[in-house]
mmJSON file of the N, C-alpha and C atoms, coordinates in Angstrom:
{"data_MODEL":{"atom_site":{
"group_PDB":["ATOM","ATOM","ATOM","ATOM","ATOM","ATOM","ATOM","ATOM","ATOM","ATOM","ATOM","ATOM","ATOM","ATOM","ATOM","ATOM","ATOM","ATOM","ATOM","ATOM","ATOM","ATOM","ATOM","ATOM","ATOM","ATOM","ATOM","ATOM","ATOM","ATOM","ATOM","ATOM","ATOM","ATOM","ATOM","ATOM","ATOM","ATOM","ATOM","ATOM","ATOM","ATOM","ATOM","ATOM","ATOM","ATOM","ATOM","ATOM","ATOM","ATOM","ATOM","ATOM","ATOM","ATOM","ATOM","ATOM","ATOM","ATOM","ATOM","ATOM","ATOM","ATOM","ATOM","ATOM","ATOM","ATOM","ATOM","ATOM","ATOM","ATOM","ATOM","ATOM","ATOM","ATOM","ATOM","ATOM","ATOM","ATOM","ATOM","ATOM","ATOM","ATOM","ATOM","ATOM","ATOM","ATOM","ATOM","ATOM","ATOM","ATOM","ATOM","ATOM","ATOM","ATOM","ATOM","ATOM","ATOM","ATOM","ATOM","ATOM","ATOM","ATOM","ATOM","ATOM","ATOM","ATOM","ATOM","ATOM","ATOM","ATOM","ATOM","ATOM","ATOM","ATOM","ATOM","ATOM","ATOM","ATOM","ATOM","ATOM","ATOM","ATOM","ATOM","ATOM","ATOM","ATOM","ATOM","ATOM","ATOM","ATOM","ATOM","ATOM","ATOM","ATOM","ATOM","ATOM","ATOM","ATOM","ATOM","ATOM","ATOM","ATOM","ATOM","ATOM","ATOM","ATOM","ATOM","ATOM","ATOM","ATOM","ATOM","ATOM","ATOM","ATOM","ATOM","ATOM","ATOM","ATOM","ATOM","ATOM","ATOM","ATOM","ATOM","ATOM","ATOM","ATOM","ATOM","ATOM","ATOM","ATOM","ATOM","ATOM","ATOM","ATOM","ATOM","ATOM","ATOM","ATOM","ATOM","ATOM","ATOM","ATOM","ATOM","ATOM","ATOM","ATOM","ATOM","ATOM","ATOM","ATOM","ATOM","ATOM","ATOM","ATOM","ATOM","ATOM","ATOM","ATOM","ATOM","ATOM","ATOM","ATOM","ATOM","ATOM","ATOM","ATOM","ATOM","ATOM","ATOM","ATOM","ATOM","ATOM","ATOM","ATOM","ATOM","ATOM","ATOM","ATOM","ATOM","ATOM","ATOM","ATOM","ATOM","ATOM","ATOM","ATOM","ATOM","ATOM","ATOM","ATOM","ATOM","ATOM","ATOM","ATOM"],
"id":[1,2,3,4,5,6,7,8,9,10,11,12,13,14,15,16,17,18,19,20,21,22,23,24,25,26,27,28,29,30,31,32,33,34,35,36,37,38,39,40,41,42,43,44,45,46,47,48,49,50,51,52,53,54,55,56,57,58,59,60,61,62,63,64,65,66,67,68,69,70,71,72,73,74,75,76,77,78,79,80,81,82,83,84,85,86,87,88,89,90,91,92,93,94,95,96,97,98,99,100,101,102,103,104,105,106,107,108,109,110,111,112,113,114,115,116,117,118,119,120,121,122,123,124,125,126,127,128,129,130,131,132,133,134,135,136,137,138,139,140,141,142,143,144,145,146,147,148,149,150,151,152,153,154,155,156,157,158,159,160,161,162,163,164,165,166,167,168,169,170,171,172,173,174,175,176,177,178,179,180,181,182,183,184,185,186,187,188,189,190,191,192,193,194,195,196,197,198,199,200,201,202,203,204,205,206,207,208,209,210,211,212,213,214,215,216,217,218,219,220,221,222,223,224,225,226,227,228,229,230,231,232,233,234],
"type_symbol":["N","C","C","N","C","C","N","C","C","N","C","C","N","C","C","N","C","C","N","C","C","N","C","C","N","C","C","N","C","C","N","C","C","N","C","C","N","C","C","N","C","C","N","C","C","N","C","C","N","C","C","N","C","C","N","C","C","N","C","C","N","C","C","N","C","C","N","C","C","N","C","C","N","C","C","N","C","C","N","C","C","N","C","C","N","C","C","N","C","C","N","C","C","N","C","C","N","C","C","N","C","C","N","C","C","N","C","C","N","C","C","N","C","C","N","C","C","N","C","C","N","C","C","N","C","C","N","C","C","N","C","C","N","C","C","N","C","C","N","C","C","N","C","C","N","C","C","N","C","C","N","C","C","N","C","C","N","C","C","N","C","C","N","C","C","N","C","C","N","C","C","N","C","C","N","C","C","N","C","C","N","C","C","N","C","C","N","C","C","N","C","C","N","C","C","N","C","C","N","C","C","N","C","C","N","C","C","N","C","C","N","C","C","N","C","C","N","C","C","N","C","C","N","C","C","N","C","C","N","C","C","N","C","C"],
"label_atom_id":["N","CA","C","N","CA","C","N","CA","C","N","CA","C","N","CA","C","N","CA","C","N","CA","C","N","CA","C","N","CA","C","N","CA","C","N","CA","C","N","CA","C","N","CA","C","N","CA","C","N","CA","C","N","CA","C","N","CA","C","N","CA","C","N","CA","C","N","CA","C","N","CA","C","N","CA","C","N","CA","C","N","CA","C","N","CA","C","N","CA","C","N","CA","C","N","CA","C","N","CA","C","N","CA","C","N","CA","C","N","CA","C","N","CA","C","N","CA","C","N","CA","C","N","CA","C","N","CA","C","N","CA","C","N","CA","C","N","CA","C","N","CA","C","N","CA","C","N","CA","C","N","CA","C","N","CA","C","N","CA","C","N","CA","C","N","CA","C","N","CA","C","N","CA","C","N","CA","C","N","CA","C","N","CA","C","N","CA","C","N","CA","C","N","CA","C","N","CA","C","N","CA","C","N","CA","C","N","CA","C","N","CA","C","N","CA","C","N","CA","C","N","CA","C","N","CA","C","N","CA","C","N","CA","C","N","CA","C","N","CA","C","N","CA","C","N","CA","C","N","CA","C","N","CA","C","N","CA","C","N","CA","C","N","CA","C","N","CA","C","N","CA","C"],
"label_alt_id":[null,null,null,null,null,null,null,null,null,null,null,null,null,null,null,null,null,null,null,null,null,null,null,null,null,null,null,null,null,null,null,null,null,null,null,null,null,null,null,null,null,null,null,null,null,null,null,null,null,null,null,null,null,null,null,null,null,null,null,null,null,null,null,null,null,null,null,null,null,null,null,null,null,null,null,null,null,null,null,null,null,null,null,null,null,null,null,null,null,null,null,null,null,null,null,null,null,null,null,null,null,null,null,null,null,null,null,null,null,null,null,null,null,null,null,null,null,null,null,null,null,null,null,null,null,null,null,null,null,null,null,null,null,null,null,null,null,null,null,null,null,null,null,null,null,null,null,null,null,null,null,null,null,null,null,null,null,null,null,null,null,null,null,null,null,null,null,null,null,null,null,null,null,null,null,null,null,null,null,null,null,null,null,null,null,null,null,null,null,null,null,null,null,null,null,null,null,null,null,null,null,null,null,null,null,null,null,null,null,null,null,null,null,null,null,null,null,null,null,null,null,null,null,null,null,null,null,null,null,null,null,null,null,null],
"label_comp_id":["MET","MET","MET","VAL","VAL","VAL","ASP","ASP","ASP","GLU","GLU","GLU","MET","MET","MET","LYS","LYS","LYS","LYS","LYS","LYS","GLN","GLN","GLN","LEU","LEU","LEU","GLY","GLY","GLY","ASP","ASP","ASP","THR","THR","THR","THR","THR","THR","PRO","PRO","PRO","GLY","GLY","GLY","CYS","CYS","CYS","PHE","PHE","PHE","ILE","ILE","ILE","VAL","VAL","VAL","SER","SER","SER","VAL","VAL","VAL","GLY","GLY","GLY","GLY","GLY","GLY","GLY","GLY","GLY","GLY","GLY","GLY","LEU","LEU","LEU","LEU","LEU","LEU","GLN","GLN","GLN","GLY","GLY","GLY","MET","MET","MET","LEU","LEU","LEU","ALA","ALA","ALA","GLY","GLY","GLY","MET","MET","MET","LYS","LYS","LYS","ARG","ARG","ARG","ASN","ASN","ASN","GLY","GLY","GLY","TRP","TRP","TRP","GLU","GLU","GLU","LYS","LYS","LYS","VAL","VAL","VAL","PRO","PRO","PRO","VAL","VAL","VAL","MET","MET","MET","ALA","ALA","ALA","VAL","VAL","VAL","GLU","GLU","GLU","THR","THR","THR","LYS","LYS","LYS","GLY","GLY","GLY","ALA","ALA","ALA","ASP","ASP","ASP","CYS","CYS","CYS","LEU","LEU","LEU","SER","SER","SER","ARG","ARG","ARG","ALA","ALA","ALA","ILE","ILE","ILE","ASP","ASP","ASP","ALA","ALA","ALA","GLY","GLY","GLY","LYS","LYS","LYS","PRO","PRO","PRO","VAL","VAL","VAL","GLU","GLU","GLU","LEU","LEU","LEU","ARG","ARG","ARG","GLU","GLU","GLU","ILE","ILE","ILE","THR","THR","THR","ARG","ARG","ARG","PHE","PHE","PHE","ALA","ALA","ALA","HIS","HIS","HIS","ALA","ALA","ALA","LEU","LEU","LEU","SER","SER","SER"],
"label_asym_id":["A","A","A","A","A","A","A","A","A","A","A","A","A","A","A","A","A","A","A","A","A","A","A","A","A","A","A","A","A","A","A","A","A","A","A","A","A","A","A","A","A","A","A","A","A","A","A","A","A","A","A","A","A","A","A","A","A","A","A","A","A","A","A","A","A","A","A","A","A","A","A","A","A","A","A","A","A","A","A","A","A","A","A","A","A","A","A","A","A","A","A","A","A","A","A","A","A","A","A","A","A","A","A","A","A","A","A","A","A","A","A","A","A","A","A","A","A","A","A","A","A","A","A","A","A","A","A","A","A","A","A","A","A","A","A","A","A","A","A","A","A","A","A","A","A","A","A","A","A","A","A","A","A","A","A","A","A","A","A","A","A","A","A","A","A","A","A","A","A","A","A","A","A","A","A","A","A","A","A","A","A","A","A","A","A","A","A","A","A","A","A","A","A","A","A","A","A","A","A","A","A","A","A","A","A","A","A","A","A","A","A","A","A","A","A","A","A","A","A","A","A","A","A","A","A","A","A","A","A","A","A","A","A","A"],
"label_entity_id":["1","1","1","1","1","1","1","1","1","1","1","1","1","1","1","1","1","1","1","1","1","1","1","1","1","1","1","1","1","1","1","1","1","1","1","1","1","1","1","1","1","1","1","1","1","1","1","1","1","1","1","1","1","1","1","1","1","1","1","1","1","1","1","1","1","1","1","1","1","1","1","1","1","1","1","1","1","1","1","1","1","1","1","1","1","1","1","1","1","1","1","1","1","1","1","1","1","1","1","1","1","1","1","1","1","1","1","1","1","1","1","1","1","1","1","1","1","1","1","1","1","1","1","1","1","1","1","1","1","1","1","1","1","1","1","1","1","1","1","1","1","1","1","1","1","1","1","1","1","1","1","1","1","1","1","1","1","1","1","1","1","1","1","1","1","1","1","1","1","1","1","1","1","1","1","1","1","1","1","1","1","1","1","1","1","1","1","1","1","1","1","1","1","1","1","1","1","1","1","1","1","1","1","1","1","1","1","1","1","1","1","1","1","1","1","1","1","1","1","1","1","1","1","1","1","1","1","1","1","1","1","1","1","1"],
"label_seq_id":[1,1,1,2,2,2,3,3,3,4,4,4,5,5,5,6,6,6,7,7,7,8,8,8,9,9,9,10,10,10,11,11,11,12,12,12,13,13,13,14,14,14,15,15,15,16,16,16,17,17,17,18,18,18,19,19,19,20,20,20,21,21,21,22,22,22,23,23,23,24,24,24,25,25,25,26,26,26,27,27,27,28,28,28,29,29,29,30,30,30,31,31,31,32,32,32,33,33,33,34,34,34,35,35,35,36,36,36,37,37,37,38,38,38,39,39,39,40,40,40,41,41,41,42,42,42,43,43,43,44,44,44,45,45,45,46,46,46,47,47,47,48,48,48,49,49,49,50,50,50,51,51,51,52,52,52,53,53,53,54,54,54,55,55,55,56,56,56,57,57,57,58,58,58,59,59,59,60,60,60,61,61,61,62,62,62,63,63,63,64,64,64,65,65,65,66,66,66,67,67,67,68,68,68,69,69,69,70,70,70,71,71,71,72,72,72,73,73,73,74,74,74,75,75,75,76,76,76,77,77,77,78,78,78],
"pdbx_PDB_ins_code":[null,null,null,null,null,null,null,null,null,null,null,null,null,null,null,null,null,null,null,null,null,null,null,null,null,null,null,null,null,null,null,null,null,null,null,null,null,null,null,null,null,null,null,null,null,null,null,null,null,null,null,null,null,null,null,null,null,null,null,null,null,null,null,null,null,null,null,null,null,null,null,null,null,null,null,null,null,null,null,null,null,null,null,null,null,null,null,null,null,null,null,null,null,null,null,null,null,null,null,null,null,null,null,null,null,null,null,null,null,null,null,null,null,null,null,null,null,null,null,null,null,null,null,null,null,null,null,null,null,null,null,null,null,null,null,null,null,null,null,null,null,null,null,null,null,null,null,null,null,null,null,null,null,null,null,null,null,null,null,null,null,null,null,null,null,null,null,null,null,null,null,null,null,null,null,null,null,null,null,null,null,null,null,null,null,null,null,null,null,null,null,null,null,null,null,null,null,null,null,null,null,null,null,null,null,null,null,null,null,null,null,null,null,null,null,null,null,null,null,null,null,null,null,null,null,null,null,null,null,null,null,null,null,null],
"Cartn_x":[-9.291,-9.127,-8.118,-6.991,-5.961,-6.471,-7.21,-7.763,-8.664,-9.466,-10.349,-9.535,-8.457,-7.596,-7.0,-6.516,-5.928,-6.954,-8.169,-9.244,-9.506,-9.511,-9.796,-8.61,-7.385,-6.192,-5.717,-6.108,-5.674,-4.161,-3.524,-2.068,-1.266,-1.922,-1.232,-0.784,0.486,1.021,1.038,0.524,0.557,1.999,2.21,3.546,3.87,2.84,3.049,1.703,1.74,0.561,0.824,-0.142,-0.07,-1.145,-0.722,-1.632,-1.582,-2.74,-2.833,-2.677,-1.847,-1.634,-2.059,-2.495,-2.848,-2.309,-3.111,-2.671,-1.918,-1.948,-1.204,-2.041,-3.318,-4.165,-4.376,-4.664,-4.861,-3.572,-2.456,-1.161,-0.862,-1.064,-0.801,-1.684,-2.943,-3.854,-3.437,-3.002,-2.516,-1.291,-0.345,0.862,0.527,-0.398,-0.81,-1.463,-2.328,-2.974,-1.989,-1.008,0.016,0.809,1.166,1.907,1.049,-0.199,-1.114,-1.267,-1.156,-1.36,-0.064,1.079,2.358,2.89,2.465,2.904,3.856,4.636,5.527,6.56,6.912,7.965,7.432,6.129,5.535,5.813,6.373,6.657,5.384,5.513,4.406,4.855,4.057,4.327,3.276,3.731,2.823,2.829,1.666,1.556,0.693,1.035,0.253,0.1,-0.897,-1.213,-0.272,0.245,1.061,0.188,0.719,-0.055,-0.657,-0.617,-1.082,-0.054,1.21,2.316,2.904,2.038,2.503,3.422,3.234,4.104,5.529,5.694,7.063,7.726,6.948,7.511,7.907,7.117,7.441,8.693,8.826,10.033,11.249,11.143,12.255,12.609,11.589,11.806,12.213,11.952,12.254,11.277,10.108,9.085,7.761,6.655,5.361,5.32,4.663,4.492,3.014,2.655,1.289,1.33,0.509,0.441,-0.453,-0.014,-0.841,-2.115,-1.996,-3.159,-2.883,-3.932,-3.806,-4.046,-3.072,-3.176,-3.803,-4.343,-4.943,-4.102,-3.837,-3.052,-3.934,-3.921,-4.636,-3.638,-4.015,-3.142,-3.862,-3.275,-3.867,-3.143,-3.897,-3.289,-2.858,-1.665,-1.147,-1.391],
"Cartn_y":[-3.848,-4.852,-5.911,-5.464,-6.41,-7.193,-6.534,-7.241,-8.385,-8.137,-9.18,-10.314,-9.973,-11.017,-11.88,-11.238,-11.962,-12.898,-12.404,-13.209,-14.451,-14.276,-15.4,-16.344,-15.81,-16.644,-17.325,-16.808,-17.405,-17.325,-18.474,-18.52,-18.489,-18.478,-18.436,-17.007,-16.837,-15.522,-15.375,-14.269,-14.071,-13.983,-14.371,-14.295,-12.897,-12.113,-10.783,-10.076,-8.75,-7.942,-7.13,-7.047,-6.191,-5.132,-3.868,-2.775,-1.729,-1.369,-0.283,1.035,1.929,3.216,4.356,5.391,6.641,7.745,8.138,9.162,8.613,7.305,6.686,6.291,6.665,6.347,4.86,4.133,2.69,2.014,2.408,1.828,2.082,3.296,3.629,2.804,2.656,1.839,0.384,-0.134,-1.517,-1.692,-0.764,-0.854,-0.795,0.075,0.168,-1.135,-1.702,-2.971,-4.12,-4.106,-5.156,-5.083,-3.887,-3.715,-4.18,-3.781,-4.139,-5.653,-6.369,-7.815,-8.612,-7.932,-8.642,-9.104,-8.467,-8.846,-7.82,-7.127,-6.073,-6.572,-7.847,-8.385,-8.955,-8.938,-9.414,-8.369,-8.781,-7.814,-7.175,-5.924,-5.188,-4.686,-4.944,-4.418,-3.355,-2.112,-1.007,-0.818,-0.832,-0.667,0.539,1.21,2.367,2.381,3.084,3.171,4.139,3.726,4.642,5.837,7.026,8.226,8.808,8.014,8.48,8.055,8.187,7.637,8.627,9.163,10.18,9.593,8.341,7.761,7.62,7.033,6.859,8.198,9.176,10.512,11.171,10.964,11.531,10.879,9.573,8.882,9.428,9.582,10.137,11.555,12.364,13.762,13.914,12.895,12.982,13.845,14.1,14.919,14.69,15.07,14.919,15.739,15.197,15.91,15.925,16.891,16.973,16.799,15.913,15.706,16.782,17.333,18.336,17.715,16.486,15.768,14.282,13.521,12.072,11.754,11.115,10.841,9.483,9.341,8.079,7.508,6.229,5.555,4.493,4.496,3.455,2.393,1.161,0.049,-0.786,-0.842,-1.641,-2.974,-4.032,-5.351,-5.504,-5.976,-6.168,-7.571],
"Cartn_z":[9.154,8.14,8.602,9.122,9.582,10.787,11.669,12.825,12.375,11.343,10.814,10.185,9.476,8.904,10.003,11.067,12.19,12.81,12.958,13.537,12.689,11.371,10.478,10.326,10.363,10.164,11.438,12.581,13.843,13.992,14.157,14.363,13.07,11.928,10.642,10.344,10.01,9.664,8.145,7.617,6.163,5.661,4.416,3.819,3.326,2.991,2.427,2.366,2.432,2.169,0.912,0.034,-1.149,-0.981,-0.956,-0.647,-1.749,-2.262,-3.23,-2.486,-3.023,-2.365,-3.264,-2.631,-3.3,-2.43,-1.447,-0.51,0.684,0.891,1.985,3.182,3.199,4.345,4.555,3.493,3.602,4.032,3.439,3.802,5.273,5.738,7.141,8.069,7.7,8.502,8.536,7.403,7.352,8.251,8.181,9.004,10.49,10.855,12.259,12.718,11.879,12.214,12.292,11.407,11.438,12.742,13.147,14.407,15.588,15.596,16.681,16.813,15.69,15.687,15.661,15.838,15.907,14.565,13.492,12.151,11.554,12.389,11.897,10.898,10.984,10.113,8.799,8.611,7.353,6.274,5.133,4.065,3.513,3.108,2.497,1.137,0.127,-1.202,-1.482,-1.598,-1.915,-3.425,-4.029,-5.478,-5.786,-6.864,-7.271,-8.777,-9.221,-10.629,-11.331,-12.468,-13.261,-13.642,-13.439,-13.691,-12.428,-11.336,-10.025,-8.982,-9.354,-8.567,-7.567,-6.706,-5.755,-4.688,-4.281,-3.261,-3.779,-4.95,-5.464,-5.747,-6.199,-6.429,-5.108,-4.075,-2.76,-2.185,-2.372,-1.896,-2.626,-3.956,-4.739,-4.295,-3.986,-3.611,-2.145,-1.341,0.078,0.858,0.269,0.92,0.205,0.824,0.148,-1.149,-2.139,-3.407,-3.773,-4.578,-5.077,-6.584,-7.093,-8.534,-9.143,-10.258,-10.939,-11.475,-11.919,-12.433,-12.38,-12.443,-12.562,-14.016,-14.621,-16.045,-16.299,-17.475,-17.884,-19.019,-18.906,-19.933,-20.592,-21.879,-22.62,-23.033,-22.907,-23.271,-24.334,-25.482,-26.564,-26.65,-26.756,-26.928,-28.379,-28.562,-29.923,-30.402],
"occupancy":[1.0,1.0,1.0,1.0,1.0,1.0,1.0,1.0,1.0,1.0,1.0,1.0,1.0,1.0,1.0,1.0,1.0,1.0,1.0,1.0,1.0,1.0,1.0,1.0,1.0,1.0,1.0,1.0,1.0,1.0,1.0,1.0,1.0,1.0,1.0,1.0,1.0,1.0,1.0,1.0,1.0,1.0,1.0,1.0,1.0,1.0,1.0,1.0,1.0,1.0,1.0,1.0,1.0,1.0,1.0,1.0,1.0,1.0,1.0,1.0,1.0,1.0,1.0,1.0,1.0,1.0,1.0,1.0,1.0,1.0,1.0,1.0,1.0,1.0,1.0,1.0,1.0,1.0,1.0,1.0,1.0,1.0,1.0,1.0,1.0,1.0,1.0,1.0,1.0,1.0,1.0,1.0,1.0,1.0,1.0,1.0,1.0,1.0,1.0,1.0,1.0,1.0,1.0,1.0,1.0,1.0,1.0,1.0,1.0,1.0,1.0,1.0,1.0,1.0,1.0,1.0,1.0,1.0,1.0,1.0,1.0,1.0,1.0,1.0,1.0,1.0,1.0,1.0,1.0,1.0,1.0,1.0,1.0,1.0,1.0,1.0,1.0,1.0,1.0,1.0,1.0,1.0,1.0,1.0,1.0,1.0,1.0,1.0,1.0,1.0,1.0,1.0,1.0,1.0,1.0,1.0,1.0,1.0,1.0,1.0,1.0,1.0,1.0,1.0,1.0,1.0,1.0,1.0,1.0,1.0,1.0,1.0,1.0,1.0,1.0,1.0,1.0,1.0,1.0,1.0,1.0,1.0,1.0,1.0,1.0,1.0,1.0,1.0,1.0,1.0,1.0,1.0,1.0,1.0,1.0,1.0,1.0,1.0,1.0,1.0,1.0,1.0,1.0,1.0,1.0,1.0,1.0,1.0,1.0,1.0,1.0,1.0,1.0,1.0,1.0,1.0,1.0,1.0,1.0,1.0,1.0,1.0,1.0,1.0,1.0,1.0,1.0,1.0,1.0,1.0,1.0,1.0,1.0,1.0],
"B_iso_or_equiv":[0.0,0.0,0.0,0.0,0.0,0.0,0.0,0.0,0.0,0.0,0.0,0.0,0.0,0.0,0.0,0.0,0.0,0.0,0.0,0.0,0.0,0.0,0.0,0.0,0.0,0.0,0.0,0.0,0.0,0.0,0.0,0.0,0.0,0.0,0.0,0.0,0.0,0.0,0.0,0.0,0.0,0.0,0.0,0.0,0.0,0.0,0.0,0.0,0.0,0.0,0.0,0.0,0.0,0.0,0.0,0.0,0.0,0.0,0.0,0.0,0.0,0.0,0.0,0.0,0.0,0.0,0.0,0.0,0.0,0.0,0.0,0.0,0.0,0.0,0.0,0.0,0.0,0.0,0.0,0.0,0.0,0.0,0.0,0.0,0.0,0.0,0.0,0.0,0.0,0.0,0.0,0.0,0.0,0.0,0.0,0.0,0.0,0.0,0.0,0.0,0.0,0.0,0.0,0.0,0.0,0.0,0.0,0.0,0.0,0.0,0.0,0.0,0.0,0.0,0.0,0.0,0.0,0.0,0.0,0.0,0.0,0.0,0.0,0.0,0.0,0.0,0.0,0.0,0.0,0.0,0.0,0.0,0.0,0.0,0.0,0.0,0.0,0.0,0.0,0.0,0.0,0.0,0.0,0.0,0.0,0.0,0.0,0.0,0.0,0.0,0.0,0.0,0.0,0.0,0.0,0.0,0.0,0.0,0.0,0.0,0.0,0.0,0.0,0.0,0.0,0.0,0.0,0.0,0.0,0.0,0.0,0.0,0.0,0.0,0.0,0.0,0.0,0.0,0.0,0.0,0.0,0.0,0.0,0.0,0.0,0.0,0.0,0.0,0.0,0.0,0.0,0.0,0.0,0.0,0.0,0.0,0.0,0.0,0.0,0.0,0.0,0.0,0.0,0.0,0.0,0.0,0.0,0.0,0.0,0.0,0.0,0.0,0.0,0.0,0.0,0.0,0.0,0.0,0.0,0.0,0.0,0.0,0.0,0.0,0.0,0.0,0.0,0.0,0.0,0.0,0.0,0.0,0.0,0.0],
"pdbx_formal_charge":[null,null,null,null,null,null,null,null,null,null,null,null,null,null,null,null,null,null,null,null,null,null,null,null,null,null,null,null,null,null,null,null,null,null,null,null,null,null,null,null,null,null,null,null,null,null,null,null,null,null,null,null,null,null,null,null,null,null,null,null,null,null,null,null,null,null,null,null,null,null,null,null,null,null,null,null,null,null,null,null,null,null,null,null,null,null,null,null,null,null,null,null,null,null,null,null,null,null,null,null,null,null,null,null,null,null,null,null,null,null,null,null,null,null,null,null,null,null,null,null,null,null,null,null,null,null,null,null,null,null,null,null,null,null,null,null,null,null,null,null,null,null,null,null,null,null,null,null,null,null,null,null,null,null,null,null,null,null,null,null,null,null,null,null,null,null,null,null,null,null,null,null,null,null,null,null,null,null,null,null,null,null,null,null,null,null,null,null,null,null,null,null,null,null,null,null,null,null,null,null,null,null,null,null,null,null,null,null,null,null,null,null,null,null,null,null,null,null,null,null,null,null,null,null,null,null,null,null,null,null,null,null,null,null],
"auth_seq_id":[1,1,1,2,2,2,3,3,3,4,4,4,5,5,5,6,6,6,7,7,7,8,8,8,9,9,9,10,10,10,11,11,11,12,12,12,13,13,13,14,14,14,15,15,15,16,16,16,17,17,17,18,18,18,19,19,19,20,20,20,21,21,21,22,22,22,23,23,23,24,24,24,25,25,25,26,26,26,27,27,27,28,28,28,29,29,29,30,30,30,31,31,31,32,32,32,33,33,33,34,34,34,35,35,35,36,36,36,37,37,37,38,38,38,39,39,39,40,40,40,41,41,41,42,42,42,43,43,43,44,44,44,45,45,45,46,46,46,47,47,47,48,48,48,49,49,49,50,50,50,51,51,51,52,52,52,53,53,53,54,54,54,55,55,55,56,56,56,57,57,57,58,58,58,59,59,59,60,60,60,61,61,61,62,62,62,63,63,63,64,64,64,65,65,65,66,66,66,67,67,67,68,68,68,69,69,69,70,70,70,71,71,71,72,72,72,73,73,73,74,74,74,75,75,75,76,76,76,77,77,77,78,78,78],
"auth_comp_id":["MET","MET","MET","VAL","VAL","VAL","ASP","ASP","ASP","GLU","GLU","GLU","MET","MET","MET","LYS","LYS","LYS","LYS","LYS","LYS","GLN","GLN","GLN","LEU","LEU","LEU","GLY","GLY","GLY","ASP","ASP","ASP","THR","THR","THR","THR","THR","THR","PRO","PRO","PRO","GLY","GLY","GLY","CYS","CYS","CYS","PHE","PHE","PHE","ILE","ILE","ILE","VAL","VAL","VAL","SER","SER","SER","VAL","VAL","VAL","GLY","GLY","GLY","GLY","GLY","GLY","GLY","GLY","GLY","GLY","GLY","GLY","LEU","LEU","LEU","LEU","LEU","LEU","GLN","GLN","GLN","GLY","GLY","GLY","MET","MET","MET","LEU","LEU","LEU","ALA","ALA","ALA","GLY","GLY","GLY","MET","MET","MET","LYS","LYS","LYS","ARG","ARG","ARG","ASN","ASN","ASN","GLY","GLY","GLY","TRP","TRP","TRP","GLU","GLU","GLU","LYS","LYS","LYS","VAL","VAL","VAL","PRO","PRO","PRO","VAL","VAL","VAL","MET","MET","MET","ALA","ALA","ALA","VAL","VAL","VAL","GLU","GLU","GLU","THR","THR","THR","LYS","LYS","LYS","GLY","GLY","GLY","ALA","ALA","ALA","ASP","ASP","ASP","CYS","CYS","CYS","LEU","LEU","LEU","SER","SER","SER","ARG","ARG","ARG","ALA","ALA","ALA","ILE","ILE","ILE","ASP","ASP","ASP","ALA","ALA","ALA","GLY","GLY","GLY","LYS","LYS","LYS","PRO","PRO","PRO","VAL","VAL","VAL","GLU","GLU","GLU","LEU","LEU","LEU","ARG","ARG","ARG","GLU","GLU","GLU","ILE","ILE","ILE","THR","THR","THR","ARG","ARG","ARG","PHE","PHE","PHE","ALA","ALA","ALA","HIS","HIS","HIS","ALA","ALA","ALA","LEU","LEU","LEU","SER","SER","SER"],
"auth_asym_id":["A","A","A","A","A","A","A","A","A","A","A","A","A","A","A","A","A","A","A","A","A","A","A","A","A","A","A","A","A","A","A","A","A","A","A","A","A","A","A","A","A","A","A","A","A","A","A","A","A","A","A","A","A","A","A","A","A","A","A","A","A","A","A","A","A","A","A","A","A","A","A","A","A","A","A","A","A","A","A","A","A","A","A","A","A","A","A","A","A","A","A","A","A","A","A","A","A","A","A","A","A","A","A","A","A","A","A","A","A","A","A","A","A","A","A","A","A","A","A","A","A","A","A","A","A","A","A","A","A","A","A","A","A","A","A","A","A","A","A","A","A","A","A","A","A","A","A","A","A","A","A","A","A","A","A","A","A","A","A","A","A","A","A","A","A","A","A","A","A","A","A","A","A","A","A","A","A","A","A","A","A","A","A","A","A","A","A","A","A","A","A","A","A","A","A","A","A","A","A","A","A","A","A","A","A","A","A","A","A","A","A","A","A","A","A","A","A","A","A","A","A","A","A","A","A","A","A","A","A","A","A","A","A","A"],
"auth_atom_id":["N","CA","C","N","CA","C","N","CA","C","N","CA","C","N","CA","C","N","CA","C","N","CA","C","N","CA","C","N","CA","C","N","CA","C","N","CA","C","N","CA","C","N","CA","C","N","CA","C","N","CA","C","N","CA","C","N","CA","C","N","CA","C","N","CA","C","N","CA","C","N","CA","C","N","CA","C","N","CA","C","N","CA","C","N","CA","C","N","CA","C","N","CA","C","N","CA","C","N","CA","C","N","CA","C","N","CA","C","N","CA","C","N","CA","C","N","CA","C","N","CA","C","N","CA","C","N","CA","C","N","CA","C","N","CA","C","N","CA","C","N","CA","C","N","CA","C","N","CA","C","N","CA","C","N","CA","C","N","CA","C","N","CA","C","N","CA","C","N","CA","C","N","CA","C","N","CA","C","N","CA","C","N","CA","C","N","CA","C","N","CA","C","N","CA","C","N","CA","C","N","CA","C","N","CA","C","N","CA","C","N","CA","C","N","CA","C","N","CA","C","N","CA","C","N","CA","C","N","CA","C","N","CA","C","N","CA","C","N","CA","C","N","CA","C","N","CA","C","N","CA","C","N","CA","C","N","CA","C","N","CA","C","N","CA","C","N","CA","C","N","CA","C"],
"pdbx_PDB_model_num":[1,1,1,1,1,1,1,1,1,1,1,1,1,1,1,1,1,1,1,1,1,1,1,1,1,1,1,1,1,1,1,1,1,1,1,1,1,1,1,1,1,1,1,1,1,1,1,1,1,1,1,1,1,1,1,1,1,1,1,1,1,1,1,1,1,1,1,1,1,1,1,1,1,1,1,1,1,1,1,1,1,1,1,1,1,1,1,1,1,1,1,1,1,1,1,1,1,1,1,1,1,1,1,1,1,1,1,1,1,1,1,1,1,1,1,1,1,1,1,1,1,1,1,1,1,1,1,1,1,1,1,1,1,1,1,1,1,1,1,1,1,1,1,1,1,1,1,1,1,1,1,1,1,1,1,1,1,1,1,1,1,1,1,1,1,1,1,1,1,1,1,1,1,1,1,1,1,1,1,1,1,1,1,1,1,1,1,1,1,1,1,1,1,1,1,1,1,1,1,1,1,1,1,1,1,1,1,1,1,1,1,1,1,1,1,1,1,1,1,1,1,1,1,1,1,1,1,1,1,1,1,1,1,1]
}}}
């Protein structure tokens, strides 16, 4: 994915990458592609769904964690 972005952007460097995370595979692949293309210094914002926040919980715990379940949240507009 990053290789294709580099091909399309040419000499233009992205300002930031926003990556959805779950198990970390997509994020890891993005980081590897960024390194391969010389974009190691481009900021990355990893975002995850509330109720499926295994990355932030793992960071807090200092180790991998397993979620017992993925919860669903309903949001009603007021």
